[in-house]
DRENLO-96154 format. One record per residue (C-alpha): residue in one letter; x, y, z. Coordinates in pm, whole numbers, plus 50000, padded with zeros to 5 digits. Layout:
AXYZ
...
END
This chain:
S385630660422838
A388430684822916
S389930681322569
L386850697222412
V387200729922606
P390230743122412
I388620733622081
S385450752722170
F387490782622286
V389510782621964
N386310780521759
V384890810521944
L388090830321884
L388020821421515
L384380832021490
I385210865421653
A388170870721419
V386160862321107
S383320884921222
A385750913621275
I387340908620933
M383940907620764
A382870939520947
I386010957420828
K385450944620475
E381850957420480
Y382800991020636
Y385390998120367
Q383180982520096
L385900958719978
K384310936819716
K386850911419596
Y390400898219631
W390440905420004
V393320882520102
A397000886820186
D398820920320166
P396440947520037
C399220965119841
L400880935119676
P401420929119398
Q402120966019347
N400270967819015
S397140951819161
P396140965619503
W392750958119658
D389820976119497
G389281010819641
L392741012719797
T395671035419720
C399071022619834
D402301041819892
N405211018519824
S407911045019865
S409061031320202
T409130998620394
P407440992820730
END
């Protein structure tokens, strides 16, 4: 039915997004806590990452 087409398309987009995120995670060898803002909280950035909190985006 026509209502299944958007669901399939959304599932494909989600699969592409998850695959891209996992590829980035593997490339940068991020091992744990890979969610949310990588530099927050300031005293606990992601493993292998150095953050500069001297300015705002």
